C-alpha positions in Angstrom: 175.9 299.6 2.1 175.2 296.6 -0.2 174.2 296.8 -3.9 172.1 294.0 -5.4 172.4 293.1 -9.1 168.8 292.2 -10.2 167.4 290.7 -13.4 164.0 292.3 -13.7 160.8 290.7 -15.1 160.8 292.9 -18.1 161.6 290.5 -21.0 163.2 292.9 -23.6 166.5 293.1 -25.3 167.0 296.6 -23.7 166.6 295.2 -20.2 168.4 291.9 -20.6 171.2 292.7 -18.1 171.3 293.1 -14.3 170.1 296.4 -12.8 171.7 297.8 -9.6 169.5 298.4 -6.5 170.4 299.5 -3.0 169.7 296.9 -0.4 167.8 298.5 2.6 169.8 298.2 5.8 167.1 295.9 7.4 167.7 293.4 4.5 171.5 293.5 4.4 172.0 290.3 6.4 169.0 288.5 4.8 169.4 289.0 1.1 171.2 286.3 -1.0 171.7 285.6 -4.7 168.9 283.5 -6.0 166.2 285.2 -4.0 163.3 287.0 -5.7 162.7 290.6 -4.8 160.2 293.3 -5.6 161.8 296.4 -7.1 160.6 299.7 -8.6 161.3 299.9 -12.3 161.1 302.6 -15.0 160.0 306.3 -14.7 156.7 305.4 -13.0 158.4 303.2 -10.5 156.0 300.3 -11.2 156.7 297.3 -9.0 158.1 294.2 -10.8 159.6 290.9 -9.7 163.3 290.4 -10.1 166.0 287.8 -9.3 169.1 288.8 -7.3 172.0 287.4 -9.4 174.8 289.1 -7.4 175.8 291.3 -4.5 178.5 293.9 -4.3 179.8 296.6 -2.0 178.7 300.2 -2.5 182.4 301.1 -2.5 182.5 299.7 -6.0 180.0 302.3 -7.2 180.8 306.0 -7.8 179.0 308.5 -5.6 177.3 310.0 -8.6 175.8 306.6 -9.7 174.9 305.7 -6.1 172.6 308.7 -5.8 170.6 307.5 -8.8 170.0 304.0 -7.5 166.6 302.9 -6.2 166.1 300.7 -3.1 164.7 297.2 -3.2 161.0 297.4 -2.1 160.9 293.9 -0.5 161.7 290.2 -0.5 159.5 287.6 -2.1 161.4 284.7 -0.6 163.0 283.9 2.7 165.5 281.5 1.0 167.0 281.4 -2.4 164.8 279.7 -5.0 167.5 279.6 -7.6 170.7 278.0 -6.5 174.2 279.1 -7.7 174.3 276.4 -10.4 171.0 277.5 -11.9 172.0 281.1 -11.8 175.1 280.4 -13.8 173.1 278.1 -16.1 170.5 280.8 -16.8 173.3 283.0 -18.4 174.5 280.1 -20.6 170.9 279.2 -21.6 170.1 282.8 -22.5 173.1 283.0 -24.8 172.7 279.7 -26.5 169.0 279.9 -27.1 168.9 283.6 -27.9 166.4 284.2 -25.1 166.1 286.7 -22.3 167.7 285.8 -19.1 164.5 286.5 -17.1 162.7 284.0 -19.3 165.3 281.4 -18.5 165.1 282.0 -14.8 161.3 281.8 -14.8 161.4 278.5 -16.7 163.4 277.0 -13.9 160.6 277.5 -11.4 157.1 275.9 -11.1 154.4 278.0 -12.7 152.8 278.8 -9.4 156.0 280.6 -8.3 155.7 283.1 -11.1 154.6 286.5 -9.8 151.1 287.9 -10.4 150.9 291.6 -11.1 148.1 294.0 -10.2 147.7 297.7 -10.8 145.7 299.5 -8.1 144.2 303.0 -8.4 143.7 305.2 -5.3 142.4 308.8 -4.8 144.9 311.5 -3.8 143.6 313.2 -0.6 141.8 315.5 0.0 139.1 313.9 -2.2 136.6 316.5 -3.3 135.4 314.8 -6.5 131.9 313.3 -5.7 132.3 310.4 -8.2 135.6 309.5 -6.6 134.1 309.7 -3.1 131.3 307.4 -4.2 133.5 304.8 -6.1 136.1 304.6 -3.3 133.8 304.8 -0.3 134.1 301.1 0.6 137.6 300.2 -0.7 140.4 302.8 -0.6 142.1 301.1 -3.6 140.6 299.2 -6.5 142.2 297.1 -9.3 142.5 299.0 -12.5 140.7 296.7 -14.9 137.6 296.2 -17.0 135.9 294.2 -14.2 136.0 297.3 -11.9 135.5 300.1 -14.3 133.7 300.6 -17.6 135.6 302.0 -20.6 134.1 305.5 -20.0 135.2 305.3 -16.3 138.7 304.3 -17.3 138.9 307.3 -19.6 137.7 309.5 -16.7 140.4 308.0 -14.4 143.0 308.9 -17.0 142.0 312.6 -16.9 141.8 312.6 -13.1 145.4 311.1 -13.0 146.6 313.9 -15.3 145.1 316.3 -12.9 146.9 314.6 -10.0 143.6 313.5 -8.3 144.3 309.7 -8.5 147.5 307.7 -8.4 148.5 304.2 -9.4 150.1 301.6 -7.2 151.8 298.5 -8.5 151.5 295.2 -6.6 153.6 292.1 -7.1 151.9 289.0 -5.6 153.5 285.7 -4.9 151.0 283.0 -6.1 152.8 280.1 -4.3 150.9 279.0 -1.3 151.5 276.2 1.2 148.4 274.1 1.8 147.4 273.8 5.5 145.1 271.7 7.6 143.7 271.7 11.1 145.8 270.1 13.9 145.4 269.6 17.6 148.1 270.7 20.0 148.3 269.1 23.5 148.1 271.4 26.5 147.9 268.7 29.2 150.7 268.4 31.7 149.2 265.8 34.1 147.4 263.1 32.1 146.5 261.1 35.3 144.7 264.1 36.7 142.7 264.7 33.5 141.9 261.0 33.3 140.2 261.3 36.7 138.0 264.1 35.4 136.7 262.1 32.4 133.7 259.7 33.0 134.4 256.1 32.2 131.6 255.8 29.7 132.9 258.6 27.5 135.0 256.4 25.3 135.7 259.0 22.7 137.2 261.4 25.2 139.3 258.6 26.7 140.5 257.6 23.2 141.5 261.2 22.4 143.4 261.4 25.7 145.3 258.2 24.9 146.3 259.6 21.5 147.6 262.9 23.1 149.5 260.9 25.8 151.3 258.8 23.2 152.6 262.0 21.3 152.3 264.9 23.8 154.8 267.1 21.9 153.5 266.6 18.4 150.6 268.4 16.7 148.1 265.7 15.7 146.2 266.2 12.4 142.4 266.4 13.1 141.6 264.3 10.0 143.8 261.5 11.4 142.3 261.7 14.9 138.7 261.4 13.7 139.6 258.1 12.0 140.1 256.6 15.4 137.0 254.9 16.9 134.9 257.2 19.1 136.9 260.4 18.3 134.7 263.0 16.6 135.1 266.8 16.0 132.7 267.3 18.9 135.0 265.4 21.3 137.9 267.6 20.1 135.9 270.7 20.6 135.1 269.6 24.2 138.8 269.2 24.9 139.4 272.7 23.4 136.7 274.3 25.6 138.3 272.7 28.7 141.7 274.1 27.7 143.2 270.6 27.2 144.1 271.2 23.6 144.4 274.2 21.2 143.9 274.1 17.4 146.4 275.3 14.9 147.1 275.1 11.1 149.9 272.7 10.0 151.3 272.3 6.5 149.6 269.6 4.4 152.0 268.0 1.8 150.3 267.4 -1.5 151.5 264.0 -2.6 151.1 263.3 -6.3 151.7 259.6 -6.0 148.5 257.9 -4.6 149.6 254.3 -5.2 150.9 252.2 -2.3 154.6 251.4 -2.5 155.4 247.7 -3.1 159.0 247.3 -2.1 161.2 246.0 -4.9 164.7 244.4 -4.9 167.4 244.7 -7.5 167.0 242.0 -10.3 169.8 239.7 -11.4 171.6 241.2 -14.4 172.5 239.7 -17.8 176.1 239.9 -18.9 175.4 243.0 -21.1 173.5 244.7 -18.3 176.3 244.0 -15.9 178.9 245.5 -18.2 176.8 248.7 -18.7 176.2 249.0 -14.9 179.9 248.5 -14.1 181.0 251.2 -16.5 178.4 253.8 -15.5 179.0 253.1 -11.8 182.7 253.7 -12.3 182.0 257.1 -13.7 179.6 257.9 -10.8 182.2 256.8 -8.2 185.0 258.7 -9.9 182.9 261.8 -10.6 183.5 261.7 -14.4 181.4 263.8 -16.7 181.1 260.9 -19.2 178.2 260.7 -21.6 177.0 257.1 -22.1 174.7 256.1 -25.0 172.8 253.0 -23.8 171.4 251.4 -27.0 169.2 248.5 -26.0 166.4 246.7 -27.9 162.9 247.0 -26.5 162.6 244.7 -23.4 166.4 244.5 -22.9 166.2 245.8 -19.3 167.4 249.4 -19.7 165.2 250.4 -16.7 167.0 247.9 -14.4 170.3 249.4 -15.5 169.0 252.9 -14.6 167.8 251.7 -11.1 171.0 250.0 -10.2 173.2 253.0 -11.3 170.8 255.3 -9.3 171.5 253.2 -6.3 175.2 253.7 -6.8 174.7 257.5 -6.8 172.7 257.2 -3.6 175.4 255.0 -2.0 177.8 257.9 -2.7 175.4 260.3 -0.8 174.6 261.9 -4.1 171.3 262.5 -6.0 169.9 261.2 -9.3 167.7 262.8 -12.0 165.8 260.6 -14.3 163.8 262.0 -17.3 161.1 260.5 -19.4 159.8 262.2 -22.5 156.0 262.2 -21.8 153.7 262.1 -18.8 152.1 259.0 -20.3 155.3 257.2 -19.5 155.6 258.5 -15.9 153.0 256.3 -14.1 154.8 253.0 -14.8 158.3 254.5 -14.5 157.4 256.4 -11.3 155.9 253.2 -9.8 159.1 251.2 -10.6 161.4 254.0 -9.2 159.2 254.5 -6.1 159.0 250.8 -5.4 162.8 250.7 -5.4 163.6 253.9 -3.6 160.5 254.7 -1.6 160.0 258.2 -0.1 163.3 259.4 -1.5 161.6 260.0 -4.9 160.0 263.2 -6.1 158.0 263.6 -9.2 157.8 266.6 -11.6 155.7 266.7 -14.7 152.8 268.7 -16.3 150.2 266.2 -15.2 150.5 267.4 -11.6 148.4 270.2 -10.1 150.2 273.5 -9.4 150.1 272.8 -5.7 151.6 269.3 -6.1 154.4 270.7 -8.3 155.1 273.4 -5.8 155.3 270.9 -2.9 157.5 268.5 -4.8 159.8 271.3 -5.9 160.1 272.5 -2.3 161.0 268.9 -1.2 163.8 268.9 -3.8 165.0 272.4 -3.0 165.1 271.6 0.7 167.1 268.4 0.1 164.4 266.0 1.2 164.3 264.1 -2.1 167.3 262.2 -3.5 165.8 260.9 -6.7 163.7 263.0 -9.2 161.7 261.5 -11.9 160.0 263.8 -14.4 159.4 265.1 -17.9 161.3 267.8 -19.8 161.1 270.7 -17.3 162.4 268.4 -14.5 165.9 269.0 -16.0 165.9 272.2 -13.9 165.2 270.4 -10.6 167.3 272.2 -7.9 169.4 269.2 -6.9 172.6 270.4 -5.2 174.5 267.1 -5.2 173.8 265.5 -8.6 175.6 262.3 -9.1 173.8 260.9 -12.2 171.5 262.1 -14.9 169.4 259.7 -17.1 167.4 260.6 -20.2 165.2 257.6 -21.2 164.0 257.5 -24.8 166.6 260.1 -25.6 165.6 260.3 -29.2 162.1 261.7 -28.4 161.3 265.1 -30.0 159.3 266.2 -26.9 162.7 266.8 -25.1 162.9 270.0 -27.2 161.0 273.0 -25.7 158.8 274.7 -28.3 158.7 278.2 -26.7 161.3 280.5 -25.4 163.8 279.5 -24.2 163.9 276.8 -26.9 166.3 274.5 -25.1 167.0 270.8 -25.7 166.9 268.8 -22.5 169.9 266.8 -23.6 172.0 269.9 -23.9 171.0 271.1 -20.5 171.8 267.6 -19.1 175.3 267.8 -20.6 175.8 271.2 -19.1 174.8 270.0 -15.6 177.0 266.9 -16.1 180.0 269.2 -16.6 179.1 271.4 -13.6 178.6 268.4 -11.2 181.3 266.2 -12.8 178.7 263.4 -13.1 177.8 261.0 -15.9 174.8 261.3 -18.2 173.1 258.1 -19.5 171.1 258.5 -22.8 168.9 255.5 -23.2 167.0 254.3 -26.3 166.2 251.4 -28.5 166.4 253.8 -31.5 169.0 256.6 -30.6 168.7 259.9 -32.4 171.1 260.1 -35.4 172.9 262.9 -33.6 173.6 260.9 -30.5 174.6 257.8 -32.4 176.9 259.8 -34.7 178.7 261.2 -31.6 179.1 257.7 -30.2 180.6 256.6 -33.5 183.2 259.4 -33.1 183.9 258.5 -29.5 182.3 261.7 -28.1 179.8 259.5 -26.3 180.6 256.0 -24.9 178.4 253.4 -26.6 176.9 250.6 -24.4 174.8 248.0 -26.1 172.0 245.7 -24.8 171.3 243.6 -27.9 169.1 240.9 -26.3 165.9 240.9 -24.4 166.4 240.0 -20.7 164.2 236.9 -20.8 166.0 235.6 -23.9 162.6 236.0 -25.6 162.8 236.7 -29.3 161.7 240.1 -30.6 158.2 239.9 -31.9 157.5 238.7 -35.5 156.5 241.7 -37.6 154.1 241.4 -40.5 153.5 244.2 -43.0 150.1 244.4 -44.6 149.7 246.4 -47.9 146.6 248.5 -47.5 146.5 249.5 -51.2 144.9 246.1 -51.8 141.3 246.9 -50.9 140.4 243.2 -50.9 142.5 242.8 -47.7 140.6 245.5 -45.9 137.6 245.2 -43.6 136.1 248.7 -43.6 138.3 251.7 -43.8 140.8 251.0 -41.1 141.3 247.3 -40.4 142.8 244.6 -42.6 141.5 241.0 -42.5 144.8 239.9 -41.1 144.6 242.3 -38.2 141.0 241.5 -37.3 141.7 237.8 -37.4 144.8 238.2 -35.2 142.8 240.4 -32.7 140.1 237.7 -32.4 142.7 234.9 -31.9 144.5 236.9 -29.3 141.2 237.6 -27.3 140.3 233.9 -27.5 143.7 233.1 -25.7 142.7 235.8 -23.1 145.6 237.9 -24.1 145.7 241.7 -24.7 146.1 243.9 -27.7 147.7 247.4 -28.2 146.6 249.3 -31.3 148.2 252.6 -32.4 146.6 255.1 -34.7 148.6 258.4 -34.9 145.6 260.7 -35.0 142.9 261.6 -32.5 139.3 262.5 -33.2 136.9 260.9 -35.5 138.0 261.9 -39.0 140.5 264.1 -40.7 138.3 266.4 -42.7 134.9 267.1 -44.2 134.6 267.3 -48.0 131.6 268.3 -50.1 131.2 265.8 -52.9 129.5 268.3 -55.2 131.7 271.4 -55.0 134.9 270.0 -53.4 134.7 272.4 -50.4 136.8 271.3 -47.3 135.7 272.7 -44.0 138.8 274.7 -42.7 139.6 276.6 -39.5 138.9 280.3 -40.0 142.1 281.1 -38.1 144.6 278.5 -39.4 145.4 276.9 -42.7 144.3 273.4 -41.6 141.1 271.4 -42.0 138.8 270.9 -39.0 138.6 267.5 -37.3 135.3 265.8 -36.4 134.9 264.9 -32.7 131.7 262.8 -32.1 132.0 262.8 -28.3 131.4 266.6 -28.3 129.5 266.8 -31.6 131.9 269.4 -32.9 134.5 270.1 -35.6 137.7 271.2 -33.9 141.0 272.8 -34.9 143.9 271.0 -33.2 146.1 274.1 -33.5 144.1 277.0 -32.1 141.2 275.2 -30.4 138.4 276.7 -32.6 135.2 274.7 -32.5 132.0 274.7 -34.5 129.0 272.4 -34.8 129.1 269.4 -37.3 127.4 270.8 -40.4 124.5 269.0 -42.1 125.1 270.7 -45.4 128.0 272.3 -47.3 128.6 275.9 -46.1 129.5 276.9 -49.7 127.0 275.3 -52.0 124.5 274.0 -49.4 124.6 270.5 -50.8 123.9 267.7 -48.3 126.2 265.4 -50.3 129.1 265.7 -47.8 131.5 263.0 -46.6 134.1 262.7 -43.8 137.5 261.4 -44.9 140.5 260.1 -42.9 140.6 258.3 -39.6 140.9 259.1 -35.9 141.0 257.2 -32.7 137.3 257.9 -32.0 136.3 256.5 -35.4 138.7 253.5 -35.0 137.2 252.6 -31.6 133.7 252.8 -33.1 134.6 250.6 -36.1 136.5 248.1 -34.0 133.6 247.7 -31.6 131.4 246.7 -34.6 134.0 244.2 -35.9 134.9 242.7 -32.6 131.7 243.3 -30.4 132.9 241.2 -27.5 136.1 243.3 -27.0 136.5 245.7 -24.1 138.2 248.7 -25.6 140.1 251.5 -23.8 140.9 254.7 -25.8 144.0 256.8 -24.9 144.5 260.1 -26.7 144.7 263.8 -25.8 140.9 263.9 -25.6 140.5 261.0 -23.1 143.5 262.1 -21.0 142.6 265.7 -20.4 141.5 265.2 -16.8 144.1 264.9 -14.0 145.2 261.4 -13.3 143.6 260.0 -16.6 146.9 258.5 -17.8 147.4 256.6 -14.6 143.7 255.5 -14.5 143.6 254.1 -18.1 147.0 252.3 -17.7 145.9 250.9 -14.4 142.7 249.5 -15.9 144.6 247.9 -18.8 147.2 246.5 -16.4 144.5 245.0 -14.2 143.1 243.4 -17.4 139.8 245.2 -17.2 140.1 245.8 -20.9 141.2 243.6 -23.9 142.4 246.3 -26.3 144.2 249.6 -25.7 143.8 251.9 -28.7 145.6 255.1 -28.8 147.9 257.7 -30.4 151.7 257.6 -30.2 151.6 258.2 -26.4 151.1 254.4 -26.1 154.2 253.6 -28.3 156.9 254.0 -25.7 157.9 252.6 -22.3 154.7 250.7 -21.5 155.3 247.2 -20.1 152.3 244.8 -19.9 153.2 241.1 -19.8 149.9 239.9 -21.2 150.2 242.1 -24.4 151.0 239.7 -27.2 149.6 241.5 -30.3 150.5 245.1 -31.4 148.8 246.6 -34.5 149.8 249.8 -36.2 146.8 251.0 -38.2 148.5 253.7 -40.3 152.2 253.5 -40.4 152.4 256.2 -43.1 151.2 259.1 -40.9 154.1 261.5 -40.8 156.2 259.7 -43.4 155.7 262.2 -46.2 155.8 265.4 -44.1 158.1 268.1 -45.4 160.7 267.5 -42.7 164.1 265.8 -43.0 163.4 263.8 -39.8 160.2 262.2 -41.1 161.7 258.8 -41.9 163.6 258.7 -38.6 160.4 259.6 -36.7 158.5 256.8 -38.5 161.2 254.2 -37.9 161.5 255.1 -34.2 157.7 255.0 -33.6 157.2 251.6 -35.4 160.2 250.1 -33.5 159.0 251.4 -30.2 155.4 250.3 -30.6 156.4 246.9 -31.8 158.5 246.5 -28.6 155.3 246.6 -26.6 154.5 243.0 -27.7 155.8 239.8 -26.1 157.7 241.3 -23.2 157.2 238.4 -20.8 157.1 234.6 -21.4 154.5 234.8 -24.1 155.7 235.4 -27.7 154.6 238.6 -29.5 153.2 239.4 -32.9 153.1 242.8 -34.6 151.0 243.8 -37.7 151.9 247.0 -39.5 149.3 248.4 -42.0 150.8 250.7 -44.6 150.2 252.2 -48.0 154.0 252.4 -48.5 155.2 248.8 -47.9 158.4 249.3 -49.8 159.6 252.4 -47.9 163.0 251.7 -46.3 161.8 253.1 -42.9 159.0 250.5 -42.8 161.1 247.7 -44.2 163.9 248.2 -41.7 161.4 248.6 -38.8 160.0 245.2 -39.8 163.5 243.7 -39.4 164.0 245.9 -36.3 167.4 246.7 -37.8 168.5 250.0 -36.3 172.1 249.6 -37.6 171.0 249.3 -41.2 168.6 252.3 -40.7 171.3 254.4 -39.1 173.7 253.9 -42.0 171.0 254.4 -44.7 169.6 257.5 -43.1 173.1 258.9 -42.6 173.9 258.6 -46.3 170.7 260.5 -47.1 171.4 263.2 -44.5 175.0 263.6 -45.9 173.7 264.0 -49.5 171.0 266.5 -48.4 173.4 268.4 -46.0 171.4 268.0 -42.8 172.1 267.1 -39.1 174.3 265.5 -37.9 176.5 266.6 -40.7 175.4 270.3 -40.5 174.0 272.4 -37.7 170.7 274.1 -38.4 168.9 277.2 -37.1 165.2 278.0 -37.9 164.3 281.7 -38.0 160.5 282.2 -38.2 158.8 285.6 -39.0 155.1 286.0 -38.5 152.6 288.9 -39.0 148.8 289.4 -39.2 149.1 290.1 -43.0 150.7 287.7 -45.3 152.5 290.2 -47.5 153.9 292.0 -44.4 155.3 288.6 -43.1 156.8 287.9 -46.5 158.5 291.3 -46.7 159.8 291.2 -43.2 161.2 287.6 -43.7 163.0 288.8 -46.9 164.5 291.7 -44.9 165.7 289.4 -42.2 167.1 287.0 -44.8 169.0 289.7 -46.5 170.5 290.9 -43.2 171.6 287.4 -42.4 173.1 286.8 -45.8 175.2 290.0 -45.4 176.5 289.0 -41.9 177.2 285.2 -42.0 180.2 283.3 -43.3 180.2 282.7 -47.1 180.0 278.9 -46.7 176.8 279.1 -44.5 173.7 278.2 -46.5 170.4 280.0 -46.2 167.2 278.3 -47.5 164.1 280.6 -47.9 162.3 282.6 -46.9 159.3 280.4 -47.7 155.9 280.0 -46.1 155.8 277.5 -43.3 154.1 274.2 -44.3 151.1 275.3 -42.3 151.3 278.9 -43.3 148.6 280.4 -41.0 147.9 279.6 -37.4 145.7 281.7 -35.1 145.3 284.4 -37.8 149.1 284.9 -38.1 151.0 284.2 -41.3 154.4 282.4 -40.9 157.5 282.5 -43.1 160.7 280.7 -42.3 164.4 280.8 -43.1 166.6 277.7 -42.5 170.3 278.3 -41.8 172.7 275.4 -42.4 176.3 275.6 -41.4 179.3 273.6 -40.1 181.4 276.4 -38.6 180.4 280.0 -38.5 181.9 282.4 -35.9 179.9 285.3 -37.4 176.5 283.6 -36.9 175.9 284.3 -33.2 176.4 288.1 -33.7 174.1 287.9 -36.7 171.4 286.1 -34.7 171.8 288.6 -31.8 171.2 291.4 -34.3 168.0 289.6 -35.4 166.9 289.3 -31.8 167.5 293.1 -31.3 165.5 293.8 -34.4 162.6 291.7 -33.2 162.2 294.0 -30.2 161.5 297.0 -32.3 159.4 295.1 -34.9 157.1 293.6 -32.3 155.5 297.0 -31.9 154.5 296.8 -35.6 152.9 293.4 -35.1 155.8 291.3 -36.2 157.2 288.3 -34.2 160.6 286.8 -34.9 161.6 283.5 -33.4 165.0 281.8 -33.4 165.2 278.1 -32.9 168.7 276.5 -32.7 168.7 272.8 -33.8 164.9 272.6 -34.4 163.3 269.1 -34.1 160.9 269.9 -36.9 160.5 272.4 -39.7 156.7 272.1 -39.5 
């Protein structure tokens, strides 16, 4: 007899360990670690999904314990969906992010592979109750939910269950489905004989016969056959009636990449690129878990370094994983990687449909893809022979997961690097201070690309002081920027403009009473969106109509302050009426494929100006872009966050790098109300070294990363005083259980103290070495399980990217 160790889909502290289940004899030879199973759980034996994390012999279990074990109800997979590496990683991830192991395992799979649960109610025979006979006359089992039963009927069912007249059944459904399509299977043995039976003027039948004769053993997809001249569904049906073909369903692969592949050859390397490629390739060949920090100015050819080192991994019969921070970057990057490596490439990011993600994941899991390109969650791609991991734009905050498990992609990449004995390449024009500090200490190996590949100078950057209203044309645009835009368009060149806010305006203000229209569920003002004629909350999604008068004093003297991409587009169209403008923000890219479509239009020069939020700042490469304008460099500069200056410097440097990437020289105009701020001054000089040393001094004085580690503990509740009291209790418990030198800040209200009707308080933990802290945080996690019943939520975020 075999016993399976199963992590069940019940995410609580009390169930965060493997449960033992008896493997039925029929499944003994089939079951493997990494498979999903359906198991009975708890007193009611409700069916839940679980992951088999280990197998052992029944001889290792005492007879008394063996009699208590329940059998596995069934398999959800025919093959393991989590390989041994990811099983081991799930335990590490659970411990380091203070998350439940089941949450970590589910994070590693596409959403469509997460189980769907359903509770069914069935009458217990013999059924004598007339209401039960009537309700269950057609269906012997019905879902126990509000769609099937009214509240009164649910109450009635509860009484009937207590009387033993109805019972509940729990179903676990696998949502993952393979897409199929119709195919034709040949049944003809003697094609010459059949040809004699077909009249010479029935060209469609003869055409179908020829197709079948060319591939007699292969099912032919009907949609491909009907593309052939003369072949119609009616012709195929005639063959089916005469017994010459049968019809069947075959799997249809959902390919997320619709663009044709344009084969691409490796480019000649500069001396700096060659040195970087040589060192990385040596680590790939020698299976060394070296971490390289590839610091290269914008346009220095980091992507070509990535591609040539990926080729080295493929030459070793190994696989490569390449990550980009946002789906906005993937269309261009995917095209470059696909053009170089063709059908060996798989794509994983949130812009794909569930079906596309599932099909791509299966291609990877079955070993049919050798190169994976994707965003954050692609770090869990089930690659069995990893030879190289690349994180492009490694400084980007979107590499940190915001919900449980709150992992940083870079940490997972380093874990996989050690597991596979393969190198990691962290690439950026503006490396995070943490990575650069590790390179200074020799923990990472620093590789530099200080020059652009075409020997083109970095674009000249001009700062425009927007406090001087004389220099402004309207609210958003300086005279300098409008003049530069017009001159660029006259040369038939293109412009990229960045405004770090979507929507039309920031907030509505009553000029008479000072009332600001806020979200009723969050401590944040509503943003006007003209395209939908609504005021929206960007935190909870609340919407209301644009008011004509103040809701408080009913005055019509209301004004809209601030700026958004929608308003900027409208104002720009008035100032430069001849310009063709494309807008790229969260609102215009909601639909599937919108990122690719907008970038394709701009790349084909169907527009003169691309105006967008920070999603346009990184990675985009358009040779005809010679002017970049930043409309509001100050957004985010004064946020209550120690990384605010670093974020601003990174963003300005990145967006400036979009200009002059080919033969034509580039120009950048940065509009700001803080022209003297060091982040803006150093971004103008594109001097990362000076910024790194300046910011490190400030971090050292303030005691923040990379000099100190940080943990953010957030407590929330529906009542503000309850949140404050619980946060104080958690703070006191931490204070009593951490090392004396560990510093606790707070509890204080979060900068945006209320979101979705919940009040948030936070505690920041700063430390260098504290062996007691993990135990203290585990105690907090245990407390959170009991407090959640009272409406409290406690979240632990190790090395948060923001304190907002």
